[in-house]
N, C-alpha and C positions, 0 to 999 in steps of 0.2 A: 568562546569555544563551544558552548552549547548548541549554537546554530550550525556549526560545522558538523558536529556529531549527528544532529538531526538530519542534515542533508545526506550524509554518508549512510546512515541507517535507513533513511527513506529510499535512497537509491537501491540498496541491497534488498529491502523488503519489496519494492516495486518489481525488481527483476525476478525475485523468487515467485511473486504472485503471477507475473506474466508466464513464467515457466510452468506453473501448476495449472493455470486455466487452459482448457483445451481450445484448439483453434488459434487463429491469428488475431492478435490485438493490433489495432491501428493507431493507437494514441502514441504521440512522440515520446522520446525518452525523458524530456524535461517534465512532461505531464505525468508520466509514470512515477517519476521521483516525487512529485508533489502528492500523488495518490499514496505512495509509500509512506511519506511523512505523516499524512492524515491517518493512515492505518496504524502507524506507531503511536500516535496520540490517542486514537480511539482504543487501541489494545491496552495501553497503559491505564486508561480510565476504567475499562472493564475489569482489568486485573485489580485495580484499587477497590472497585465495587465488590469483588469477591474476596478481598482481604489478602491478596497475594502480591501486592505491589513490590515489596522488598523482602527477600529472604536471604539467608546466608548462602553464599556460593553463587552459582549461576541461576538466574531466575527463569527456569525453563517454562514454567506456566505462563509467565508474563510474555515471553517470546512467542509462545504458541498463540496466545490471544492477539498479539501484534500481527502475526502472519495471517491468521484467519481474517482479521479486520482488513488487512491490506488486500487479500484476495477478493473480498467482497467489494471493497472500494474501487479496486482496479477494474473488476468486471463491470460494475455499474458505471463507472466513469468512462470506460471505453464505449459502452453502449450509448451514453449521452454524447460523447465526442463524435461517434459515427452518425448519430441522429442529427447533430448540428452541422458537422463539417463533411460527412460522408458523401452527400450528393455533389458538393463542390469538388471534392477530390476525384470523383468518378467522371465528371465532365471534362477534366483536363486531358 
């Protein structure tokens, strides 16, 4: 069940990151979901480093770290994706 939640949360984090980043992102939805999953993992690690991994109630600080990490990873991942696959997509 943990993997299912990771995919769902990664999907949501990836979509939020795509909505926040200005301009058009060209990475496909499955790759955005993977970037979102990575953002969630990195955000959790940073939250643990700051000592806010688990609190009573909703972990707003942890979620903010996850969103920031997802935005950074989606932005960098999209640049890498376009660097590797962009010229092939433009030739079509």
